[in-house]
N, C-alpha and C positions, 0 to 999 in steps of 0.2 A: 056524602058522608067524608070526613077528614079527621085526621088526628094530630093536625099541627097548622101553622099558618102557609099561606100560599107561596112559600120560599123553599128552595132545595128540597123538591119532591117529586114523586112518580105517581103517574096516574093508571090505574088498572080498572078494566071490565071485569064484573063480577056479576054472579047470579042476582046480587042484590041491587046492581046498578054501578055506577062510578063511583070509585073509592081512591081518595088520595092519600098516599104514604108519604109521611114527612121524618117519622121516626128512623134514626140511624139503625137501631137494632132490627127492627121489622124489614127494612130495606135489604140488610144484610141476610136474614131468614129467607126472603124471597129469592135473592141471588143464589144462595145456597141450593135451594129447592128447585131451580132453573131445568137443571138436566138429570135429577135424581131425588128419590124419597129418602127420607131421613128420619130417625126416631130423635127422640129429645136427647138421649144419651149422645148420639152422634153430633147432633147440632151443639151441645154443650162441649164438647170436646173440640169441634173445629173452630167455633167461635170464642172459645175460652170464656165463657159466661156460665154462671151457675145456673143449674136446671130451674131452681125456683124463680130466678129472674126471667128466664126464657118461657116458663109456663104460662106466665101472665099475659106476655106478648101472644103467644101461640093460641091462647083461648080467645082473645080479641081477634086476631087475624082469622079465625075459624068461624066467629061470628059475623065478621064482616063478608065471607065467602071468599077471601083472598087464598085460602088454603083448606084442606080437608084433613081429617084425622080418621084413621081407621086401624083395627086390632092388627097387631103383627101375627100373621098366620102361625109362625114359629114358637110366638110367646104371647099369649092373650093379655098378659099384664101389661105389654109395652104398645105404644101407640106409634104409628107410621103416619108422617105428614106427607102431603103432596100439594104440589101448586096445582090450582084449579082456575085461576084468574089470568088475564092477559094484560101484558103492560101496552098501554097506549101510546104514552107520551112521558117525557120528564123535563124538568125544569134546567134551564142553562142561562147563562149571562145574557141579558138583552143585547141586541146589537144594532148600532146605529147605522151602520153599514148596511146590513139588510133591509132596515126600514127604509132607508133613502133609497136604495135600488127598487124596492117595492113600489114606492111613489112615484119613482122615474118611469118605472113599466107602465104604470097606469097613465101617466101624464103623454108618454109618447104615443100610446096606442087608442087613448080615449076616442078619437074620432074616426077609427077605423075598427068597426065590429068584427072583421075576420080576424085581425090581429089581436084584437082585445080577446077573443075566444081562445086563442092559442096562448096567450100570456097569464089568462086568469089563474090557472093552476099553479104557476110559477110565482104569480103575486101571493098566493095563498102560503105556500111555504116559505116566501121571504118575509112575509107579515108575520107568520108565528115564529119564526127564528129572530125577527126583529124585536118581538115582545118578549122573549125570552123562554120559548116552549120549544122543545124539540119533538116532532110529531113523526120521526124516521119510523117507529115502531108500528105505529098505525098506517103509515104509507105503506110499509110491506104488506100488510093484510089487504088494504085496499087494492093494491097490485094484483095480489092473488085471485081477489073477489071480480076484480075486472077480467082477468084470464079465465076464471070460471064460469063467467057468463057467456064466454063464446064455445063453451060446450065441446073443447077439443077440436074445433074447426081448423084449427092451424097445424095440427098433426100432420106431418109428413111421411115419406117412405122410410125415412131415416133420421138421424139426429140432426144431421147438416140440413136436410131440407125443413125440418121442424123449425130450426133456429132462425132459418132464411125467412120462412114466413112469419115467424113472429117479429124478424126485425123489419120486415115490409109493412107490417100491421102498426107497429110501434112507431114508424115514421110517419104513416099516413095519419095517425091520430094527433100528429104535431107535437109529441111527447120529447123530441129530438133524435137525432140520429145514432142508432145502435150498430156497432161494428164487432165482429169476431176477432179478437187478438190472436186467441189459440183455441184449438178444440179440445187438447188433452194438456192441461185441465181445461175445461170449458170457461173462457173468459172474455166476458162482454164489457166494452167501452161505450158510454152513453155520451154523446157530445152536444151540448147545447149552443144556440147562437147568442142567447141572453147571459149577461155576467151575473155571477152569484157569489155568496159567501161561502165558506167552507161549510158551515153548520147547514145552511139553507140548500146546497147542493146535494148535501150527505142524505137528507131528508128525501129530496125528490129521486136521488138515486135509489133509495129503499124501495119506492113504488115500482121502479124498473125492475130490480132484482126480484120482488114479489112475483110480479108478473111473469118473467121469463121462467122462475121456479116453477108455477103452476102450470104453464103451457108444457113444460118438460115433464112433468107428473102426469098429465094427462095423456102424452104421448108413450111414455114408456112405462107407466104402472109404479114408478119408484119415486120415493121422496127425495127432493135435491135440497141442499144446504149451502147457504153461502159463507164459503171458508176463509174468505178474506175480502177486502175492500178499501178504496182509497179514493179523495178527491184530490184532483191535480190540475195545473194549467194556472196561468198567470191571472185568470179571471173566473178561477174555481168553477170553470164550466165544463169539467170532465169528470166522469165517476166510472172507475173501473171495478168490476166485481167478479169473483172467481166462484163458480158452482161445481159441486160434486155430488154425486148420488149416494145418499146413506144407506145403512143397511137394511133398514127397514123397507119392506115391499107392500106398497098400498094393496088392500083387498081387492079393489077394481078399480077402474080407471075414471069413474064417475065420483 
C-alpha cells in the first residue's frame, strides 16, 4: 500500500503490512509522533496546518495502521494520536559509487567462498545505497534481533567485560573490528577493511549499534539509546557511535 510514487518516500512496517509514505504532511506527522503522543490541536499548532486538513491525513494514517487514535483520559472529546508503526527505510539519491563498490566486491571475492561469505552483507548495504534506498533503520532492528538470538550469552560480570565479549563476537562474525573509544560515555568505533560510501557505511553501522545496544540491555536491564554517530575515514570505513542508558528500565532482561 502506498500514497505516492516511489520517489522521496519512507517505508514503514505496520500491522497491515508495509506502507509507503510519500506525502510530506504525513511524513511530518510521523516525525512529530516519534517521541511523544499528540492531539489534533497540538499537531495543528506545531505544524501550522488547519485541523480540517490534518484530520483527513490522520484518518487515513489510522486506517493504514501507521498511527493509532484513542480518547484523551482528561477530555473524552479529544483524540490522542500515537505512533504504532516502525520505519524500516527511506529513499535517498542513488549512488553510482556505492553500486560500483558493490560490483567490485563481488568481482574480487567471487572465486573465494569464505571471503564471499564475509563480503555478502557489505554487498547488500552497498547495493541498496546504490539503488537509492537507505536501510539504516531496518539494519538497527536486525542488529538487535541478532543480539536477542544470543539470549544474553555475552553478558559479563560488568559493563567492560560485556562490551569486550560483544567486541570479540562481532569480530569473529566478520562484521568488522570493534574498539572502545571511551567508556564514559560508551563510544564504539567499527572499522571495516573494505571501502564504503558514507551512506552504505552508515547503514552497516546501524546494524552494529543495534547489536551492541541489545547486548547491553540484556546485561543491565536498561534500555540504551544511540545519542550520536558519525562516518569517517578517507574510504568511509569507520563508524563511531555513542550509547547512553535511557531512564526507562526494562521489566526483565529477556
